[in-house]
ROMI-667105 format. One record per residue (C-alpha): residue number from 1; y, x, z. Coordinates in steps of 0.5 Angstrom, whole numbers, plus 500, padded with zeros to 3 digits. Layout:
{NUM; {Y; X; Z}} ...
END
This chain:
{1; {500; 500; 500}} {2; {505; 506; 501}} {3; {504; 508; 494}} {4; {506; 502; 491}} {5; {512; 501; 487}} {6; {518; 497; 489}} {7; {517; 492; 484}} {8; {510; 491; 487}} {9; {512; 490; 494}} {10; {517; 485; 492}} {11; {512; 481; 488}} {12; {508; 481; 494}} {13; {513; 479; 499}} {14; {515; 473; 494}} {15; {507; 471; 495}} {16; {508; 472; 502}} {17; {514; 467; 502}} {18; {510; 462; 498}} {19; {504; 462; 501}} {20; {501; 456; 504}} {21; {501; 454; 512}} {22; {495; 455; 515}} {23; {491; 449; 518}} {24; {488; 453; 524}} {25; {491; 457; 529}} {26; {486; 462; 533}} {27; {486; 466; 540}} {28; {481; 470; 543}} {29; {477; 467; 549}} {30; {479; 471; 554}} {31; {478; 472; 562}} {32; {471; 472; 564}} {33; {469; 472; 557}} {34; {472; 479; 556}} {35; {469; 482; 562}} {36; {462; 479; 560}} {37; {463; 482; 553}} {38; {465; 489; 556}} {39; {458; 490; 559}} {40; {454; 485; 555}} {41; {453; 482; 548}} {42; {454; 475; 546}} {43; {447; 472; 543}} {44; {449; 464; 543}} {45; {453; 459; 545}} {46; {453; 452; 546}} {47; {460; 447; 547}} {48; {460; 441; 551}} {49; {467; 437; 552}} {50; {467; 439; 559}} {51; {465; 447; 559}} {52; {462; 452; 555}} {53; {455; 455; 556}} {54; {454; 463; 553}} {55; {448; 467; 552}} {56; {447; 474; 552}} {57; {443; 480; 550}} {58; {441; 482; 557}} {59; {438; 475; 558}} {60; {444; 472; 562}} {61; {447; 465; 561}} {62; {454; 464; 563}} {63; {458; 457; 564}} {64; {465; 458; 563}} {65; {471; 453; 563}} {66; {475; 452; 556}} {67; {480; 458; 558}} {68; {473; 463; 559}} {69; {473; 463; 566}} {70; {466; 464; 569}} {71; {464; 458; 573}} {72; {456; 459; 574}} {73; {451; 465; 572}} {74; {444; 464; 571}} {75; {439; 470; 570}} {76; {434; 467; 566}} {77; {430; 473; 562}} {78; {431; 481; 562}} {79; {431; 480; 554}} {80; {436; 476; 549}} {81; {437; 469; 550}} {82; {436; 466; 543}} {83; {438; 459; 544}} {84; {442; 454; 549}} {85; {441; 447; 549}} {86; {445; 441; 553}} {87; {444; 434; 553}} {88; {450; 429; 551}} {89; {452; 428; 559}} {90; {452; 436; 560}} {91; {448; 435; 566}} {92; {441; 438; 563}} {93; {440; 445; 560}} {94; {435; 448; 556}} {95; {434; 455; 555}} {96; {429; 460; 551}} {97; {429; 467; 550}} {98; {426; 473; 546}} {99; {420; 474; 551}} {100; {417; 467; 550}} {101; {420; 464; 556}} {102; {423; 457; 556}} {103; {427; 453; 561}} {104; {429; 446; 562}} {105; {433; 444; 568}} {106; {438; 440; 571}} {107; {445; 443; 573}} {108; {446; 438; 578}} {109; {439; 436; 580}} {110; {433; 440; 583}} {111; {429; 438; 577}} {112; {426; 444; 573}} {113; {421; 446; 567}} {114; {418; 453; 566}} {115; {414; 455; 560}} {116; {412; 462; 557}} {117; {409; 463; 550}} {118; {406; 469; 547}} {119; {411; 469; 542}} {120; {419; 469; 542}} {121; {422; 462; 542}} {122; {428; 462; 537}} {123; {430; 455; 539}} {124; {430; 450; 544}} {125; {433; 443; 543}} {126; {433; 437; 549}} {127; {434; 430; 547}} {128; {441; 428; 547}} {129; {440; 423; 552}} {130; {435; 427; 557}} {131; {439; 424; 563}} {132; {435; 418; 562}} {133; {428; 417; 565}} {134; {425; 415; 559}} {135; {428; 420; 554}} {136; {425; 426; 558}} {137; {424; 430; 551}} {138; {425; 437; 548}} {139; {423; 441; 543}} {140; {421; 448; 542}} {141; {421; 452; 536}} {142; {417; 459; 535}} {143; {411; 459; 530}} {144; {410; 452; 531}} {145; {415; 446; 533}} {146; {413; 443; 539}} {147; {415; 436; 542}} {148; {415; 436; 550}} {149; {415; 429; 553}} {150; {414; 428; 561}} {151; {409; 423; 562}} {152; {405; 420; 568}} {153; {405; 424; 575}} {154; {411; 428; 572}} {155; {407; 432; 568}} {156; {409; 435; 561}} {157; {405; 434; 555}} {158; {406; 438; 549}} {159; {405; 436; 542}} {160; {405; 439; 535}} {161; {410; 436; 530}} {162; {410; 442; 525}} {163; {407; 449; 524}} {164; {404; 453; 518}} {165; {411; 455; 514}} {166; {413; 461; 518}} {167; {418; 461; 524}} {168; {422; 456; 526}} {169; {429; 458; 527}} {170; {434; 452; 528}} {171; {433; 445; 530}} {172; {439; 440; 531}} {173; {437; 433; 535}} {174; {442; 427; 534}} {175; {440; 420; 536}} {176; {433; 419; 533}} {177; {433; 424; 528}} {178; {431; 432; 529}} {179; {432; 437; 523}} {180; {429; 444; 523}} {181; {429; 450; 519}} {182; {423; 454; 517}} {183; {422; 459; 512}} {184; {421; 454; 507}} {185; {426; 449; 508}} {186; {429; 444; 512}} {187; {425; 438; 515}} {188; {428; 431; 518}} {189; {423; 428; 523}} {190; {424; 420; 525}} {191; {422; 420; 532}} {192; {422; 412; 532}} {193; {416; 412; 527}} {194; {414; 420; 528}} {195; {414; 421; 521}} {196; {417; 426; 517}} {197; {422; 423; 512}} {198; {424; 429; 507}} {199; {424; 436; 506}} {200; {430; 440; 503}} {201; {427; 447; 500}} {202; {432; 453; 501}} {203; {435; 455; 494}} {204; {435; 463; 495}} {205; {428; 465; 497}} {206; {430; 472; 496}} {207; {434; 472; 502}} {208; {430; 474; 509}} {209; {431; 468; 513}} {210; {431; 472; 519}} {211; {437; 476; 517}} {212; {441; 470; 513}} {213; {439; 464; 518}} {214; {440; 457; 516}} {215; {446; 453; 519}} {216; {445; 446; 521}} {217; {450; 441; 523}} {218; {450; 433; 524}} {219; {456; 430; 522}} {220; {454; 423; 525}} {221; {448; 420; 526}} {222; {446; 419; 519}} {223; {449; 425; 516}} {224; {446; 432; 516}} {225; {450; 438; 513}} {226; {446; 444; 511}} {227; {448; 451; 510}} {228; {443; 457; 507}} {229; {445; 463; 504}} {230; {451; 461; 500}} {231; {449; 454; 498}} {232; {451; 448; 502}} {233; {448; 441; 502}} {234; {450; 434; 505}} {235; {445; 430; 506}} {236; {445; 422; 508}} {237; {439; 419; 511}} {238; {438; 412; 508}} {239; {434; 406; 510}} {240; {429; 404; 504}} {241; {428; 397; 502}} {242; {422; 393; 504}} {243; {420; 392; 497}} {244; {419; 400; 496}} {245; {416; 402; 502}} {246; {408; 401; 501}} {247; {406; 408; 504}} {248; {413; 411; 504}} {249; {417; 412; 511}} {250; {422; 407; 512}} {251; {428; 412; 511}} {252; {429; 417; 506}} {253; {435; 422; 505}} {254; {440; 423; 499}} {255; {444; 429; 498}} {256; {451; 427; 496}} {257; {454; 433; 496}} {258; {452; 440; 494}} {259; {456; 446; 492}} {260; {455; 454; 493}} {261; {460; 458; 496}} {262; {463; 466; 495}} {263; {460; 468; 501}} {264; {454; 468; 506}} {265; {454; 462; 511}} {266; {454; 463; 518}} {267; {456; 457; 521}} {268; {458; 450; 519}} {269; {462; 444; 522}} {270; {466; 438; 520}} {271; {473; 436; 520}} {272; {475; 429; 518}} {273; {472; 428; 511}} {274; {472; 436; 510}} {275; {468; 442; 512}} {276; {469; 448; 516}} {277; {465; 454; 514}} {278; {464; 461; 517}} {279; {462; 466; 512}} {280; {459; 473; 512}} {281; {463; 477; 507}} {282; {461; 484; 504}} {283; {465; 488; 500}} {284; {465; 495; 497}} {285; {469; 501; 500}} {286; {475; 504; 496}} {287; {474; 511; 499}} {288; {466; 511; 500}} {289; {464; 506; 494}} {290; {459; 504; 499}} {291; {458; 496; 501}} {292; {460; 495; 508}} {293; {461; 489; 512}} {294; {468; 486; 512}} {295; {472; 481; 516}} {296; {469; 474; 517}} {297; {472; 468; 514}} {298; {473; 461; 516}} {299; {475; 456; 510}} {300; {476; 449; 510}} {301; {474; 446; 504}} {302; {474; 439; 501}} {303; {467; 437; 498}} {304; {466; 434; 491}} {305; {460; 432; 488}} {306; {458; 438; 484}} {307; {463; 443; 487}} {308; {469; 444; 493}} {309; {476; 445; 493}} {310; {479; 450; 498}} {311; {484; 447; 503}} {312; {485; 454; 507}} {313; {482; 460; 508}} {314; {483; 465; 513}} {315; {480; 472; 515}} {316; {478; 473; 522}} {317; {479; 480; 526}} {318; {473; 480; 531}} {319; {471; 486; 535}} {320; {466; 490; 532}} {321; {466; 486; 525}} {322; {464; 493; 521}} {323; {457; 493; 525}} {324; {455; 485; 525}} {325; {450; 482; 520}} {326; {450; 475; 518}} {327; {445; 473; 523}} {328; {450; 475; 529}} {329; {456; 470; 527}} {330; {455; 463; 530}} {331; {460; 457; 529}} {332; {460; 452; 535}} {333; {465; 446; 535}} {334; {467; 441; 540}} {335; {468; 434; 537}} {336; {473; 431; 541}} {337; {478; 436; 541}} {338; {477; 439; 534}} {339; {476; 446; 537}} {340; {472; 451; 533}} {341; {468; 457; 537}} {342; {467; 463; 532}} {343; {461; 467; 536}} {344; {460; 474; 535}} {345; {456; 480; 539}} {346; {463; 483; 542}} {347; {468; 477; 541}} {348; {469; 469; 542}} {349; {475; 467; 538}} {350; {477; 459; 538}} {351; {480; 456; 532}} {352; {484; 450; 533}} {353; {488; 445; 529}} {354; {495; 447; 529}} {355; {500; 442; 532}} {356; {507; 440; 531}} {357; {509; 446; 535}} {358; {505; 451; 531}} {359; {508; 447; 524}} {360; {515; 449; 527}} {361; {513; 456; 529}} {362; {511; 457; 522}} {363; {517; 454; 519}} {364; {521; 458; 523}} {365; {517; 465; 521}} {366; {518; 463; 514}} {367; {526; 462; 516}} {368; {525; 455; 513}} {369; {530; 452; 519}} {370; {532; 446; 516}} {371; {525; 443; 515}} {372; {523; 446; 522}} {373; {529; 442; 525}} {374; {527; 436; 521}} {375; {520; 436; 523}} {376; {523; 437; 531}} {377; {527; 431; 530}} {378; {521; 427; 527}} {379; {516; 429; 533}} {380; {521; 430; 539}} {381; {517; 426; 543}} {382; {511; 430; 542}} {383; {513; 437; 541}} {384; {512; 441; 548}} {385; {514; 448; 546}} {386; {521; 447; 542}} {387; {527; 444; 543}} {388; {531; 441; 537}} {389; {538; 445; 540}} {390; {535; 451; 540}} {391; {532; 451; 533}} {392; {539; 448; 531}} {393; {542; 454; 534}} {394; {538; 459; 530}} {395; {539; 455; 524}} {396; {547; 456; 525}} {397; {546; 463; 526}} {398; {541; 464; 520}} {399; {546; 461; 515}} {400; {552; 465; 518}} {401; {548; 471; 517}} {402; {547; 469; 510}} {403; {554; 468; 509}} {404; {554; 460; 508}} {405; {559; 459; 513}} {406; {561; 452; 510}} {407; {554; 450; 511}} {408; {553; 453; 518}} {409; {560; 449; 520}} {410; {557; 443; 517}} {411; {551; 443; 521}} {412; {555; 444; 527}} {413; {557; 437; 527}} {414; {549; 434; 527}} {415; {546; 440; 532}} {416; {552; 441; 537}} {417; {553; 433; 538}} {418; {557; 432; 544}} {419; {556; 439; 547}} {420; {563; 441; 548}} {421; {561; 448; 551}} {422; {557; 450; 545}} {423; {562; 447; 540}} {424; {567; 452; 544}} {425; {562; 458; 543}} {426; {561; 457; 536}} {427; {569; 456; 534}} {428; {570; 463; 538}} {429; {564; 466; 534}} {430; {567; 463; 527}} {431; {574; 466; 530}} {432; {570; 473; 531}} {433; {568; 473; 523}} {434; {574; 471; 521}} {435; {572; 464; 519}} {436; {576; 459; 523}} {437; {578; 455; 516}} {438; {570; 454; 515}} {439; {569; 450; 521}} {440; {576; 447; 522}} {441; {574; 441; 517}} {442; {568; 439; 522}} {443; {571; 440; 529}} {444; {570; 434; 533}} {445; {576; 429; 534}} {446; {574; 424; 538}} {447; {568; 424; 543}} {448; {568; 429; 545}} {449; {575; 432; 545}} {450; {575; 440; 545}} {451; {580; 444; 549}} {452; {587; 444; 546}} {453; {587; 451; 545}} {454; {581; 451; 540}} {455; {585; 446; 536}} {456; {592; 450; 536}} {457; {588; 457; 535}} {458; {585; 454; 528}} {459; {592; 451; 526}} {460; {596; 458; 528}} {461; {590; 461; 523}} {462; {592; 456; 517}} {463; {599; 457; 519}} {464; {599; 464; 518}} {465; {595; 464; 511}} {466; {595; 457; 508}} {467; {601; 452; 509}} {468; {597; 447; 505}} {469; {591; 447; 509}} {470; {595; 447; 515}} {471; {599; 440; 512}} {472; {592; 437; 511}} {473; {590; 438; 518}} {474; {596; 436; 521}} {475; {595; 429; 517}} {476; {587; 429; 519}} {477; {588; 430; 526}} {478; {590; 426; 531}} {479; {597; 428; 534}} {480; {594; 428; 541}} {481; {589; 434; 540}} {482; {594; 439; 541}} {483; {600; 441; 544}} {484; {605; 438; 539}} {485; {611; 442; 542}} {486; {608; 449; 541}} {487; {606; 447; 534}} {488; {613; 444; 532}} {489; {616; 451; 535}} {490; {611; 455; 530}} {491; {613; 451; 524}} {492; {620; 451; 526}} {493; {619; 459; 526}} {494; {616; 459; 519}} {495; {622; 455; 516}} {496; {627; 460; 518}} {497; {623; 465; 513}} {498; {622; 460; 508}} {499; {627; 454; 509}} {500; {626; 450; 503}} {501; {618; 450; 503}} {502; {617; 443; 502}} {503; {610; 443; 505}} {504; {612; 446; 512}} {505; {618; 441; 512}} {506; {613; 435; 510}} {507; {609; 437; 516}} {508; {614; 438; 521}} {509; {616; 431; 519}} {510; {609; 428; 521}} {511; {609; 432; 527}} {512; {616; 429; 529}} {513; {613; 422; 528}} {514; {607; 424; 532}} {515; {612; 426; 538}} {516; {616; 419; 536}} {517; {622; 423; 534}} {518; {623; 418; 528}} {519; {630; 420; 526}} {520; {629; 427; 525}} {521; {622; 425; 521}} {522; {626; 420; 517}} {523; {632; 425; 515}} {524; {627; 430; 513}} {525; {623; 425; 509}} {526; {629; 422; 505}} {527; {631; 429; 504}} {528; {625; 431; 501}} {529; {625; 424; 497}} {530; {618; 423; 500}} {531; {614; 417; 498}} {532; {612; 416; 505}} {533; {619; 414; 508}} {534; {618; 407; 507}} {535; {611; 407; 510}} {536; {615; 410; 516}} {537; {620; 405; 516}} {538; {616; 400; 517}} {539; {611; 403; 521}} {540; {616; 405; 527}} {541; {621; 399; 525}} {542; {627; 404; 524}} {543; {631; 399; 520}} {544; {637; 401; 525}} {545; {636; 408; 523}} {546; {637; 406; 515}} {547; {643; 402; 516}} {548; {648; 408; 513}} {549; {642; 411; 509}} {550; {641; 405; 504}} {551; {644; 409; 498}} {552; {639; 414; 499}} {553; {633; 410; 499}} {554; {636; 406; 493}} {555; {637; 413; 489}} {556; {630; 415; 492}} {557; {626; 409; 489}} {558; {630; 402; 488}} {559; {624; 398; 487}} {560; {621; 399; 494}} {561; {628; 400; 497}} {562; {630; 393; 495}} {563; {623; 390; 497}} {564; {624; 393; 503}} {565; {631; 390; 505}} {566; {629; 383; 502}} {567; {623; 383; 506}} {568; {627; 385; 513}} {569; {634; 381; 511}} {570; {633; 379; 519}} {571; {634; 386; 521}} {572; {639; 388; 515}} {573; {643; 383; 513}} {574; {645; 381; 505}} {575; {652; 382; 507}} {576; {651; 389; 510}} {577; {647; 391; 504}} {578; {652; 389; 499}} {579; {658; 392; 503}} {580; {654; 399; 503}} {581; {653; 399; 496}} {582; {660; 397; 494}} {583; {661; 404; 491}} {584; {655; 404; 487}} {585; {655; 397; 483}} {586; {649; 399; 479}} {587; {645; 399; 485}} {588; {648; 393; 488}} {589; {646; 389; 481}} {590; {639; 391; 482}} {591; {639; 388; 489}} {592; {643; 382; 488}} {593; {638; 381; 482}} {594; {632; 381; 486}} {595; {635; 377; 491}} {596; {637; 371; 486}} {597; {630; 372; 483}} {598; {627; 370; 490}} {599; {632; 365; 492}} {600; {637; 362; 487}} {601; {642; 360; 493}} {602; {641; 365; 498}} {603; {647; 370; 495}} {604; {651; 364; 492}} {605; {657; 367; 495}} {606; {656; 373; 490}} {607; {654; 369; 484}} {608; {661; 370; 481}} {609; {661; 378; 482}} {610; {654; 378; 479}} {611; {657; 375; 472}} {612; {661; 382; 472}} {613; {655; 386; 474}} {614; {650; 382; 469}} {615; {655; 383; 463}} {616; {656; 391; 465}} {617; {649; 393; 467}} {618; {644; 388; 465}} {619; {646; 383; 459}} {620; {639; 380; 457}} {621; {639; 377; 464}} {622; {646; 374; 464}} {623; {644; 368; 460}} {624; {638; 366; 464}} {625; {642; 367; 470}} {626; {648; 363; 468}} {627; {642; 357; 466}} {628; {639; 358; 473}} {629; {645; 359; 477}} {630; {648; 352; 480}} {631; {654; 356; 484}} {632; {657; 360; 478}} {633; {664; 359; 476}} {634; {664; 357; 469}} {635; {671; 358; 467}} {636; {670; 365; 470}} {637; {664; 366; 466}} {638; {667; 364; 460}} {639; {673; 368; 461}} {640; {668; 374; 462}} {641; {664; 372; 456}} {642; {669; 371; 451}} {643; {673; 378; 453}} {644; {666; 381; 452}} {645; {665; 377; 445}} {646; {658; 375; 448}} {647; {657; 369; 443}} {648; {650; 366; 446}} {649; {653; 366; 453}} {650; {659; 363; 450}} {651; {656; 358; 446}} {652; {652; 356; 452}} {653; {658; 355; 457}} {654; {662; 351; 452}} {655; {656; 346; 451}} {656; {655; 346; 459}} {657; {662; 345; 460}} {658; {662; 339; 455}} {659; {665; 342; 449}} {660; {659; 342; 444}} {661; {664; 341; 438}} {662; {667; 348; 440}} {663; {660; 351; 441}} {664; {657; 349; 435}} {665; {663; 351; 431}} {666; {662; 358; 434}} {667; {655; 358; 432}} {668; {657; 357; 425}} {669; {663; 361; 424}} {670; {661; 367; 429}} {671; {653; 367; 428}} {672; {653; 364; 421}} {673; {646; 361; 423}} {674; {644; 355; 421}} {675; {637; 354; 424}} {676; {641; 355; 431}} {677; {646; 350; 429}} {678; {641; 345; 427}} {679; {637; 347; 434}} {680; {643; 346; 438}} {681; {645; 339; 434}} {682; {638; 337; 436}} {683; {639; 339; 443}} {684; {645; 335; 444}} {685; {643; 329; 440}} {686; {650; 327; 438}} {687; {651; 324; 431}} {688; {658; 327; 431}} {689; {655; 334; 432}} {690; {651; 332; 426}} {691; {657; 330; 422}} {692; {661; 336; 424}} {693; {655; 340; 422}} {694; {654; 337; 415}} {695; {662; 337; 414}} {696; {662; 345; 415}} {697; {656; 346; 411}} {698; {657; 342; 405}} {699; {661; 347; 401}} {700; {656; 353; 403}} {701; {649; 352; 399}} {702; {645; 356; 404}} {703; {647; 352; 409}} {704; {645; 346; 405}} {705; {638; 348; 404}} {706; {637; 349; 411}} {707; {640; 342; 413}} {708; {635; 339; 407}} {709; {629; 343; 410}} {710; {631; 341; 418}} {711; {635; 334; 418}} {712; {630; 329; 415}} {713; {627; 327; 422}} {714; {634; 327; 426}} {715; {639; 324; 420}} {716; {638; 320; 414}} {717; {638; 325; 409}} {718; {642; 321; 404}} {719; {648; 322; 408}} {720; {648; 329; 406}} {721; {645; 328; 399}} {722; {651; 323; 397}} {723; {656; 329; 399}} {724; {653; 334; 395}} {725; {658; 336; 390}} {726; {656; 335; 383}} {727; {654; 341; 379}} {728; {653; 345; 386}} {729; {647; 350; 385}} {730; {643; 350; 391}} {731; {638; 355; 392}} {732; {631; 352; 393}} {733; {633; 345; 392}} {734; {627; 342; 389}} {735; {623; 345; 394}} {736; {627; 342; 400}} {737; {627; 335; 396}} {738; {620; 335; 396}} {739; {619; 337; 403}} {740; {624; 331; 405}} {741; {619; 326; 401}} {742; {613; 329; 404}} {743; {616; 328; 411}} {744; {618; 321; 409}} {745; {611; 320; 406}} {746; {608; 323; 413}} {747; {613; 318; 417}} {748; {610; 312; 413}} {749; {603; 314; 414}} {750; {604; 315; 421}} {751; {607; 308; 422}} {752; {601; 305; 418}} {753; {596; 309; 422}} {754; {600; 307; 429}} {755; {600; 300; 426}} {756; {592; 300; 425}} {757; {591; 303; 432}} {758; {595; 297; 435}} {759; {592; 292; 431}} {760; {585; 294; 433}} {761; {586; 295; 440}} {762; {590; 288; 441}} {763; {584; 285; 437}} {764; {579; 289; 442}} {765; {583; 287; 448}} {766; {583; 280; 446}} {767; {575; 280; 445}} {768; {574; 283; 452}} {769; {579; 278; 455}} {770; {575; 272; 451}} {771; {568; 275; 454}} {772; {571; 275; 461}} {773; {574; 268; 461}} {774; {567; 266; 458}} {775; {563; 268; 464}} {776; {561; 264; 470}} {777; {565; 264; 476}} {778; {561; 265; 483}} {779; {563; 259; 488}} {780; {560; 260; 495}} {781; {562; 258; 502}} {782; {567; 264; 503}} {783; {572; 261; 497}} {784; {577; 256; 500}} {785; {582; 251; 496}} {786; {588; 255; 495}} {787; {592; 248; 496}} {788; {589; 245; 503}} {789; {586; 252; 505}} {790; {580; 249; 507}} {791; {573; 251; 504}} {792; {572; 250; 497}} {793; {565; 247; 498}} {794; {563; 241; 503}} {795; {559; 242; 510}} {796; {554; 237; 507}} {797; {551; 239; 501}} {798; {548; 232; 500}} {799; {555; 229; 499}} {800; {558; 229; 492}} {801; {565; 233; 490}} {802; {569; 236; 485}} {803; {572; 243; 484}} {804; {577; 246; 479}} {805; {576; 253; 478}} {806; {581; 256; 473}} {807; {580; 263; 469}} {808; {585; 266; 474}} {809; {580; 265; 479}} {810; {584; 260; 483}} {811; {580; 254; 486}} {812; {582; 247; 488}} {813; {579; 241; 490}} {814; {580; 236; 485}} {815; {584; 231; 489}} {816; {588; 237; 491}} {817; {591; 238; 484}} {818; {598; 234; 483}} {819; {597; 229; 477}} {820; {600; 232; 470}} {821; {605; 228; 467}} {822; {604; 231; 460}} {823; {600; 227; 455}} {824; {595; 233; 454}} {825; {589; 233; 459}} {826; {590; 240; 460}} {827; {591; 243; 467}} {828; {594; 249; 469}} {829; {594; 253; 475}} {830; {600; 252; 480}} {831; {600; 259; 483}} {832; {600; 263; 476}} {833; {605; 258; 473}} {834; {610; 259; 478}} {835; {609; 266; 478}} {836; {609; 266; 470}} {837; {603; 270; 470}} {838; {598; 269; 464}} {839; {591; 267; 465}} {840; {586; 273; 467}} {841; {592; 276; 471}} {842; {588; 275; 478}} {843; {582; 278; 475}} {844; {587; 285; 473}} {845; {590; 284; 480}} {846; {583; 284; 483}} {847; {581; 290; 479}} {848; {587; 294; 482}} 
END
């Protein structure tokens, strides 16, 4: 590695940065285990959720707590312990050794079984429920697989389950199923039916079974994991259908996953739906080019039907790994806590699933501070090792070291929260590196509020180097964050060097506003002609201060100034404003014009003055003013308009004063606009005016043409045509005559159309009235005689009676009607006849 080039080193570091987070974390089992393995070597180990049982090469069995402390010691044999087996309760333990001794005894009871065989016993397995009296069973594995059962008189009866295929080196008992491995393969026995239900042959028969033993692991009661050599098989025990049984066992085994690994398997364990595989690795030494033992690997893989996907892979540094063989490693696990124990002769390593604290540790190690902070916030109730604040402070320091000052300052808002001490510490730290400007935008302004000195320090920093930034802070920060007097004095000192600096002047005005010195602020705003002057006046009700500054306000923005003055005329009267603008008539006009548009009557005393102002500065609005004003002196207006030769305005005034003939003459002579003259005559609707118009136009052919085209609907055209001199050439006479005839025809057509509509409507209404009068009339008990006012119907229905009902719905007893004097027998309603109403009028009144 030392001879690598810089480029290779960079590539390696980039790979390190991009490597995936490990799934497991590792630590050595120390304390008592360290003492044991200094003098002895581990040969086997069994894990219970409450304790650990460790067997050694010198025939000792140690019970350990989960920290590795020795709780109990057993001298079982002078030679190597091959296997330790515990029942599920952890109350009974079976031990076998290389000298053929087998012991099964209770850890908390006096019951004990001893047996010595004439060959080494490699395996012992007690029934998972050995604590129960009817499950007192265990099996041993040497050259035979023997089942021991306690029967009558507490005697142990052995029976051979299997023999003849070499030494049995591994047995795993789960529920009612026993799986064992011999030189030929793996068998499974169903203890209920006492039948073997499968035989899984080993794949690579070239490997010595004593050097590369089979690893067995029950994932659950029906799933067996087999690892042998570099082959992994996952087998599932299933029930056979009744129709398929015949002489076959009622269960069978199906291999659901099968794949090969790169290295030799020393142990297996399940983790959720994945596998943990402990592998024995050999590699070629670069120096000697001789094959040697490398560090074992612990891999997590995802099984697939024909292969597997590697999730993580870790090389483990165990003591003495250079001298170990595949058979020297074992993998045991605790199901409840996902703890995995890697056992070697000189070392015991515990692998644990990484928790959120470990995940944060890894992120911090990789300098992924933002992700670490997010992970801590999400899991703040479960993490024990880390604190969100510590991670956040480390993140801020990291950003500062990288030079990302703005991002570091922005993160302070979230990380420091309401901790004023930390805020002040960070501000001083930013000051030391000359980055107060970076943190200024993110300083807290309310809840919490820092010491005034902090804000003043930041403002002074800006005042020395950045006037614009200083002005921005003054606008954004509330005025009570700092000592206003100190900052005002600092700004005044800087203005002595640069008295015309608009930014400083404007900022000083804002500071005066915070300090409630509004008069000074207003003077500066008016000097600068600043747009906020009106807002300042409104916000702080400074109308008394602007009584003598109206001209300045109008010069600055006449529209806003007029609107403000008119909206607050109760504070500054109209008379006062007009008086102040006396020497500026153009501004006076703007004010009075807007006043007139808002209310035609408020400024009526100034209407005479406004005539001259409109004539001088705003002639287009003079005529509308004359039309709308009811307080304007017409004679004065006429005088001004005549002096300035304003024809249209003069015409209007003459007509309004009743001198229509002079107005018409002025239109004809001054404007020479026949259309306007005709329009004027139409508005006045005066026959004498039409006569004057005809007389004036009779010797002017273009005027005659205009009259012929327009007067047809107001005056009889014959009056004009008779007066035209013979021989006078009139432009477009034919077209004018045609138009007159067309207008005449159009009038006739309109009258005929109207007549037809009237006749049709009359006929329709007559028919409707006839239909209405032909309808029957309801007479009931509620109707009364209009003459005697008694009910129209008699109380005794059997009596004969006579009733007269008119079309107008008035009803009378026949005897109540007066006798008619006329020869005709037709009678009329007395009520309607007296009111001169026609028949059916009562119906109309009822509808109304």
